[in-house]
Every structure is written in C-alpha cells, then in structure tokens.
C-alpha positions, 0 to 999 in steps of 0.5 A: 303509660296510661290509656283511658277508656271513655264513651257514652253509657252502655256502649261496651266500655266495661266489656272492653276493659275486662277483655283487656285486663280480665279484671272483675268489673260490673257489666250490665245492660243498663245506663251508668253501670260504672260509677267509680273508675275501673283501673287495671293492667292490659298489654300491647304486643310486640315480637320478642327478640328471641326469634331473631337472636335464636334464643329462649327468653326468660321474661321478668316484667313482660310475659312471652307467649309463643314468641310475642311479648306482652308489654304492660300498660295501665288502663282506666275505664271512666264512668259513662259521659253525658251531654253537659258534662263540661257544665257539671252535669252527671259526673261532670268535672269528676269524669273529665279530671279522671280522664286527663290522667291518661296519656291517650284515650279510647272512645268506644261507640256502638257502631250498630246504632242499637244504643241511644244517647241515654244508654237505652236500647233503640235502632238506627241511632247515629254513632256520629252524635256520640263522637260529636258529643264526647269531642265537644264536652272534652274540648269545652271543659279544657277550653273553660280552663284555658279561658281562666288564664289571666293574660295581661301581656307581661308574662309569656302567654304559653306559661300563663296557660300552662299554669292553669293546665298543670293540674290536668296533666298537660305539659308546658312544651305541648302548650307552647307548640300549640300556641306557636302553631295557632299563633295565639296572641290573646285568650278568648273563647275562640282561641281557647277552643282551638287550643283545647282541640290542638292540645288534646290532639298533641298530648292525649290523642284519641282513637275511636273504637267502633264496638259491636262490629259483628252486628253490622253488615256495612261496617266499612261504609259506616266507618268511612262516613265517620272518618270523613266527618271527624279528624280521628282514627276509627277502628272496628272491634267486638269487645264481647267476642274478645272477652269470650275468647280471653275467658275461655283461654283462661279456663284452658278450653281454647287457644287463640292465634290471630283469627284462628281458634284451637279447641284444647278441651271438649266443649258443650253444645252451647260452648261450641255454638258460641265459639263457632260464632266468634270464629266466624267473626274473627275470620271475617275481620282478621281478629276481634279488633281489640288487640289491633286497636291498642297497638295502633294507639300506643305504637302508631298514634302515640308513637311509643316504642318497646326497648329490651335492656340487658347487662350482657350483650353476648348472652342477652342476659341480666345479672341473674342470667335471665335472657331478655328479661325486661321489656320497657315501653318508652316515648318515641323520642327516648334515647338510651339514657332515658331507658337507663333512668327507667331501669334504675336511677343509679344506672342513669347517674353512672351512664356512659353510653349504650350498645346496640346488641344487633350490631355490636356498635355503640349508640349515639347518646342523643339517638332515639331508641328503635322499637324492639331494640335490645341494648346494653347500657354501659356504666 
C-alpha cells in the first residue's frame, strides 16, 4: 500500500514524512522546499498475535516492539501544491500525476493559521482555504481527464471513462460503481466534476491531518468547524513533536509509549526542556496524533487488514521455525487465496484451503480474512 502526503508548501509535510520514516529529507521554513517527491517506508501498528497465543514471535518482514507489530507501508511526500495546479501552474500535472500513484492520501494543513497560501508566515489564516484549494485542484484535474472521453453512445460509458483514467491508477470497478451511483448518462463538465469527486472518495480517500495542534488552544472547535464544512475526516497532530520523539528514541535517549516518555539516558538542560514540552503535548492529546492518523487511514478509512500466514498451525511457525514471522497488509475484501498469492505465486497456484489458527477450523475460500488473523495456507 502507498500513502501520498500532500498539502500547500511549508505546512509540515516533510516534517511528517521524516517523522514517519526517519529518512533524511530537506526541511526548511520556506516555500517549495520539496521539489522532487521524497519516498520512503513508514509503518502502521497492530497488536502482535504473540500476546493471545502466549508465544514469542520471531519477526521477519514486520518488526515487533513490546508486543506491537510495525507493518510496512510505502510513503510519498509530494511537492507543495499551489492554486492553478490543475491548469499546469507550479509543478501542476507533475504533482497531480505523482499523487495518483497513491492508494490513499494525507493532506497536511497548518491548523494554527500561521502559514499563508504562499507558504509564508502570517497570523489567523483560515486553513479551510487550504482544504478547499486542494480539493478543487485534484477534482478539476481528474475531471479534465474524464471530459476527454469520447462517448458517442455505442460503448459502455464506464469503459470509455476508465480507458482515459487507466494512466492515473483508477480501476474500472470504481468507475462503474461511481457511474451507476450518480446515474451518469453523458459526459459534461458537471458530471465530470461529480464523478471525479466520488471516484477519489472511493479509490483514493483523503484524511486531513491538522498539524501544529500544540500551537492552538481551541483545537477541537477549529476542527469541528472544518468537519461541518467538508466531507473529509480531520485529525489533529504535531509532526514536529513526533519527529523529536523518533530522533531521541533512535539515539537511545528516551522510550515513548503512547503519551508516556521514559528517560533512558541523562539529558542536557535544553534536551530535558524540549522533552518536557513534548510530554505535555502528548499527555494533553493522548499522543502526537501521527501514528493514530496513519492507522485510521489504513485500517479505518481504507479498510485494510493485517494477516499473519504460517506453515505450522500448532507452532505458528514458518518452514525455518520462525514464530509469526510475517505480517501482510491486505485489502478488506481479501480472502485466504489472495493472501496466498501475496506470499508466493506457487502457493496460490497449489492453494487447497486455509485454517484459522485461533479456532483450528477451515476458513471458507470466499470469506474475507480478519484483521490480526493467523492462518495456515493448505497446499
């Protein structure tokens, strides 16, 4: 799975990306810091099955930290979006085509209102303008592609539109569902905009991450106003606080668990001051909001699940004796055979069924797997 991180310039996109990946990216307080997209690997988290099975896992593709599995996802931080991108302004089509590689999107906004529409410092800027601008640019760009469809009444309208959208990673199934839901009979500016909006919602849902929550007293009121105005989910966060925590953990200074921060080494006066400030932020908000947002987007909004395939249902081990070695992120509709295909093409080819390791019972071949399920694939 790939998540795209977008937003106006200088709202904290690159800080968020680095906090999620600890990749070395350019972070500066000036517009257009990111020109080429930054790509890296982040993680969603899920409770490791080792707890309920009373075993100790031996992770292979997904690390385990204190009983929490870190399941990898691909991330892309795209250059700051400007108004008129759908008409080719700024990085225009380059930006929009890059973000369409993603399966889901996080838009970062500065909820403090201290960043204006050009990425400069200001006060009392309305972040709703950012949401509206990004929303309009993406929909207009996608609608312009839909309007290029030459529909003369002979071909199925969904297939005509889908051929044009195939280059931007939109499935025929999604187009068909949107056309049917909106009862589209012809392609014009109005139907194209409506289709673009619904297609994005179905195929590439967006979560709005309200960054710099620590700079706002009435954070809940601000977010409530945005929720009433836009049909998106909004969540607060502090990307800078998350990045500071990650870097301090990487150097072995602290250990962070939820809203609690444990000191592992003596800190300087400045370091202690910084950690104390961040500790107040996490205690007030139950965390930095970054991990919560990623999990919400992947598991909640996008509906993905994590499944743990094993070869030995008794020992919960693979062929090398590793216990619960792998965690696979799969679509919500995925069945055991779909999981088998992810593990290896030969396993899918010789697939004969699957067993739920919690119950010892065979799983129906067309039954979607459950989140956190441990399965043995029969070949």
